[in-house]
N, C-alpha and C positions, 0 to 999 in steps of 0.2 A: 092470708088471714086479714079480716076486716078489723081495724083498730078503732077503739072507742075514743081515743085521743091521739094527737100527734106524737110520733116517736122518732128519735134520732136513730137511724139504722146503720149509718156508716160514717167513718171519719178517716181522713187521710191527710198526712203532712208530707210535703215534698220540698226539698231544698234544691235551688238552682242558682248558680253563680253567687250573688250576694243577697238573695231573697228566699224567704220561706213562704209557702202557700199552704193554708189550712182549708180543707174542703169538708163540708158536712152534708149528709143526706137526711132529709126529713120525710117521713111517709105518714099519710093519713087519708082514710076513705078512698083507698085505691089510687091515690095520686102521689107523686114524688116532687119534692122541691129541693134545690141545691143551693147551698150558701158557700161563699168563698171569701177569704181575706188574705192579703199579701202584705208582708212587711219585712223588717230586717231579719237576717238569717240567725242571729245569735239566740241561744237557748232561752234567755230571759223573756223574749217576746212570744214564744210559742203558746203559752196559756192564753194570752190576750188574743192572739190570732184565732185560736180555736173558739174562744168566746165570741169574737166578732163574726166568724163564719156561721156560728149557730144563730146569732141574731139576724144575720143576713137571710138565712133560710126561713126563720120564723116571720120576718118582715115580708118575704115573698108570699108566704102563706096568707097573711092577713092584710097585705097592702090594699088600699091606702088607709085602712081603718085604724092602724096602730103606729105609733112612733116609739122606737126603741133606742136606748143608749146604754152602752157598757160603761159603768162607772168604776168598777174595780174587779180584780181577779185575785184569788187566793188559793194556795195549795193546802191540802190536808193529808194527814197520814191515814191510810186505810189498809188493813191487813199487811202491815210491814212495807207498804209502798207509799210513796208520795204521789198524790193525785192532784 
């Protein structure tokens, strides 16, 4: 399916030893970009790692035309779950 705008199509989180790795897949116009971020294994860092991986994928899509920086991460309740 041809997408009219970039879309995140996959996300994975893996824990190894003392590190967590978040991986994001971004698809647009028949191409795929992957973003990745690695950091401390504790649960408090997972949201930030997912955000950093997403920005990494977006940066690969637009580089060098855009500079990105993750300044904050927040959780919200959605349908009885914290997202």
